[in-house]
C-alpha positions as CSV (number, residue, x, y, z in Angstrom):
1,M,169.9,-55.0,-128.0
2,S,173.4,-55.0,-129.6
3,T,172.6,-58.2,-131.5
4,V,169.5,-56.6,-133.1
5,T,171.4,-53.4,-133.8
6,D,174.2,-55.3,-135.5
7,R,171.7,-57.3,-137.6
8,D,169.9,-54.2,-138.6
9,A,173.2,-52.6,-139.7
10,A,174.2,-55.7,-141.7
11,D,170.7,-55.8,-143.3
12,A,171.1,-52.1,-144.2
13,R,174.6,-52.6,-145.6
14,D,173.5,-55.6,-147.7
15,G,170.5,-53.7,-149.0
16,A,172.6,-50.8,-150.1
17,L,175.0,-53.3,-151.7
18,R,172.2,-55.0,-153.7
19,A,171.0,-51.6,-154.8
20,L,174.5,-50.6,-156.0
21,V,174.9,-53.9,-157.9
22,A,171.4,-53.5,-159.5
23,Q,172.4,-50.0,-160.8
24,V,175.6,-51.4,-162.4
25,L,173.7,-54.4,-163.9
26,D,170.8,-52.3,-165.1
27,R,173.1,-50.0,-167.0
28,A,174.9,-53.0,-168.6
29,R,171.7,-54.7,-169.5
30,A,170.4,-51.6,-171.2
31,A,173.6,-51.3,-173.2
32,G,173.3,-54.8,-174.6
33,P,174.9,-58.3,-174.2
34,D,178.4,-57.1,-175.0
35,A,178.4,-54.2,-172.6
36,V,181.3,-53.7,-170.2
37,A,181.6,-51.7,-167.0
38,P,183.6,-48.6,-166.5
39,I,186.8,-49.3,-164.5
40,V,187.3,-46.9,-161.7
41,Q,190.8,-45.3,-161.3
42,A,193.1,-44.6,-158.3
43,G,191.5,-42.1,-156.1
44,H,188.1,-43.7,-156.2
45,P,187.0,-44.6,-152.7
46,A,185.9,-48.1,-153.7
47,L,189.5,-49.0,-154.3
48,R,190.4,-48.0,-150.7
49,T,187.5,-49.6,-148.9
50,P,187.8,-53.2,-147.7
51,A,185.2,-55.2,-149.6
52,V,182.2,-56.8,-148.0
53,R,182.3,-60.6,-147.6
54,Y,180.0,-62.3,-150.1
55,D,177.4,-64.3,-148.2
56,G,174.8,-64.8,-150.7
57,Q,173.5,-61.2,-150.8
58,L,172.7,-61.5,-154.6
59,S,170.2,-63.5,-156.4
60,A,171.5,-66.4,-158.6
61,T,170.6,-64.3,-161.7
62,D,172.3,-61.1,-160.5
63,L,175.4,-63.0,-159.4
64,A,175.7,-64.8,-162.8
65,D,175.2,-61.5,-164.7
66,L,177.7,-59.7,-162.5
67,L,180.4,-62.4,-163.1
68,A,179.7,-62.3,-166.9
69,L,180.0,-58.5,-166.8
70,M,183.3,-58.7,-164.9
71,H,184.6,-61.3,-167.4
72,R,183.7,-59.2,-170.4
73,T,185.2,-56.1,-168.8
74,M,188.4,-57.8,-167.9
75,R,188.9,-59.2,-171.4
76,A,188.0,-56.0,-173.1
77,A,190.5,-53.9,-171.0
78,P,192.5,-56.2,-171.5
79,G,193.6,-57.6,-168.2
80,V,194.3,-60.9,-166.4
81,G,192.2,-60.1,-163.4
82,L,189.5,-57.8,-162.2
83,A,188.1,-57.3,-158.7
84,A,184.6,-56.0,-158.0
85,P,185.9,-52.8,-156.4
86,Q,187.4,-51.9,-159.7
87,I,183.9,-51.4,-161.1
88,G,182.9,-49.6,-158.0
89,L,181.4,-52.5,-156.1
90,P,182.7,-53.1,-152.6
91,L,182.1,-56.9,-152.8
92,A,184.8,-59.6,-152.1
93,I,184.6,-61.2,-155.6
94,A,187.3,-61.3,-158.3
95,V,187.7,-63.0,-161.6
96,V,191.0,-64.0,-163.2
97,E,192.1,-65.4,-166.6
98,D,195.5,-65.3,-168.3
99,P,196.2,-66.7,-171.8
100,G,199.9,-66.5,-171.1
101,V,202.7,-64.9,-173.2
102,D,204.4,-65.7,-176.4
103,D,207.9,-64.9,-175.3
104,P,209.3,-68.2,-174.0
105,D,212.0,-66.5,-171.8
106,V,209.4,-64.4,-170.1
107,A,207.1,-67.4,-169.7
108,R,209.9,-69.5,-168.1
109,V,211.5,-66.9,-165.8
110,R,208.2,-65.5,-164.6
111,E,206.6,-68.9,-164.5
112,R,203.7,-67.5,-166.4
113,T,201.5,-70.4,-167.3
114,P,198.0,-69.9,-168.8
115,V,195.2,-69.5,-166.2
116,P,191.7,-70.5,-167.3
117,F,188.8,-68.3,-166.3
118,R,187.9,-68.7,-162.7
119,V,186.0,-66.9,-160.0
120,L,187.4,-66.1,-156.5
121,V,184.9,-65.5,-153.8
122,N,186.1,-64.2,-150.4
123,P,189.7,-65.1,-151.3
124,A,192.7,-65.0,-148.9
125,Y,196.3,-65.9,-149.4
126,E,199.4,-66.6,-147.3
127,A,203.0,-67.1,-148.3
128,V,204.1,-70.8,-148.4
129,D,207.8,-69.9,-147.7
130,D,210.1,-66.9,-147.6
131,E,211.0,-66.9,-151.3
132,R,210.1,-63.6,-153.1
133,V,210.4,-62.6,-156.7
134,A,210.1,-59.1,-158.2
135,F,208.6,-58.2,-161.6
136,Y,206.9,-55.3,-163.2
137,E,203.1,-55.1,-162.7
138,G,200.4,-52.9,-164.0
139,C,196.8,-52.3,-163.0
140,L,193.6,-51.5,-164.8
141,S,192.8,-49.0,-162.1
142,V,196.2,-47.3,-162.4
143,E,196.2,-46.6,-166.1
144,G,199.4,-45.4,-167.7
145,Y,202.0,-46.7,-165.2
146,V,203.9,-49.9,-164.3
147,A,206.1,-50.6,-161.3
148,V,208.1,-53.5,-159.8
149,V,206.5,-55.4,-157.0
150,A,208.3,-58.1,-154.9
151,R,205.9,-60.8,-153.9
152,P,205.9,-64.3,-152.5
153,R,206.6,-66.8,-155.3
154,R,204.3,-69.4,-153.8
155,V,201.1,-68.8,-151.9
156,R,198.3,-70.8,-150.4
157,L,194.9,-69.6,-151.8
158,T,191.7,-70.2,-149.9
159,C,188.3,-69.1,-151.1
160,T,185.2,-70.5,-152.7
161,D,184.1,-70.5,-156.3
162,E,180.9,-69.1,-157.7
163,R,179.0,-72.3,-156.8
164,G,180.2,-72.1,-153.2
165,R,182.7,-74.9,-153.5
166,A,185.7,-74.7,-151.2
167,V,189.1,-73.9,-152.8
168,D,192.4,-74.6,-151.0
169,E,195.5,-74.8,-153.2
170,V,199.1,-73.7,-153.6
171,L,199.9,-71.5,-156.6
172,T,203.4,-70.7,-157.9
173,G,204.8,-68.0,-160.2
174,W,202.5,-65.7,-162.2
175,P,199.2,-67.3,-161.2
176,A,200.2,-66.7,-157.6
177,R,201.0,-63.0,-158.4
178,I,197.6,-62.5,-160.1
179,V,195.8,-63.9,-157.1
180,Q,197.8,-61.7,-154.7
181,H,197.2,-58.6,-156.8
182,E,193.3,-59.2,-157.1
183,T,193.0,-60.2,-153.5
184,D,194.8,-57.1,-152.4
185,H,192.1,-55.0,-154.2
186,L,189.5,-56.6,-151.9
187,L,191.5,-55.3,-148.9
188,G,191.7,-51.7,-150.2
189,T,195.3,-52.2,-151.3
190,L,196.8,-51.2,-154.7
191,Y,199.9,-52.7,-156.1
192,L,201.6,-49.3,-155.8
193,D,201.4,-49.7,-152.1
194,R,203.8,-52.6,-152.4
195,A,205.9,-51.3,-155.2
196,E,209.5,-50.2,-155.4
197,T,208.8,-46.5,-156.0
198,R,212.0,-45.9,-157.9
199,S,210.9,-48.4,-160.4
200,L,207.7,-46.5,-161.4
201,A,207.6,-45.9,-165.1
202,A,205.1,-44.5,-167.5
203,A,203.6,-47.2,-169.8
204,D,205.3,-45.6,-172.8
205,A,208.1,-47.0,-175.0
206,L,210.7,-46.8,-172.3
207,G,208.3,-48.2,-169.6
208,A,207.5,-51.0,-172.0
209,H,211.2,-51.7,-172.4
210,W,211.7,-52.1,-168.7
211,A,208.6,-54.2,-168.3
212,S,209.6,-56.5,-171.1
213,E,212.7,-57.9,-169.4
214,P,212.1,-61.3,-168.0
215,T,213.6,-60.1,-164.7
216,P,214.0,-56.3,-164.3
217,R,217.7,-56.3,-163.7
218,E,218.5,-53.5,-166.2
219,A,215.7,-51.3,-164.8
220,A,217.0,-51.9,-161.2
221,R,220.6,-50.9,-162.3
222,T,219.4,-47.8,-164.3
223,L,216.7,-46.5,-162.0
224,G,218.4,-47.4,-158.7
225,F,216.3,-49.9,-156.8
226,A,217.1,-53.2,-155.2
227,L,215.8,-56.6,-156.2
228,P,215.2,-59.5,-153.7
229,V,218.1,-62.0,-153.6
230,D,215.8,-64.6,-155.2
231,A,215.1,-62.3,-158.1
232,G,218.7,-61.4,-158.7
C-alpha cells in the first residue's frame, strides 16, 4: 500500500512540475524567440525549496526550450549562472557560462578562467581539500547587494549534462565558485546564508569599489570582518 501511495505522490508532483514548466514556456513562446523569464527575488518560496531531482519529467522539446530560455535569461541579466528555481521552477537544473574578466590581476587572483556554456543536471559538489578562499559575490535573485563568501577553492562536481552523460570532475577557482553558488540554489540556499554579514554592501559605487579588489582585504579592514588564512 505504501509503495502505491508513494508512486501516486511522485506522479502528482511530476504532473504539477510539468504544468508549471509549461506555463513558463508558454509565456516565453508567446513573447517570441528572444524572450527571457522573470527572475524571482529573495523571499520567493522557490528559492527556499529543495529542487526536485530531474528524472526525465519533461519532453525533449520542453527540456530544450527550457534550457534555451534559461541561457537567454542568464545572458540578458547578465550573470554567469542561473538555476531553475530562480525562474520559479523547483527543478534540479542549472546553466553556467562565464566569459571571464578583462582585469588580469582579478583573473589571476580569483582564478577566473572563461567557462563555456554548460548544463548541470542534478549537480552535487564536495570540497577536495580544506583550502578556502573569500571573494565578493552577487546574485541575480538578490538584486542590489554583494557580500563576501568563503568557499572551498577546489571542488569535485558530479552531475549529468543535458544528454544524460555523467560528469565527474574537479574544478578550481572561479569555475568552482560558480558551481557551488548554483548548486546551492537547488538546495534552497542563497549565497547570503554563507556570507560574512559585515561585508554586505549595496551594489553602488562604494560596493563596486569593494567588489573590484582582487581579494577583499581593504573591505575586510574597513568593514571589520575576517578572511580565511588562505585568502589573506
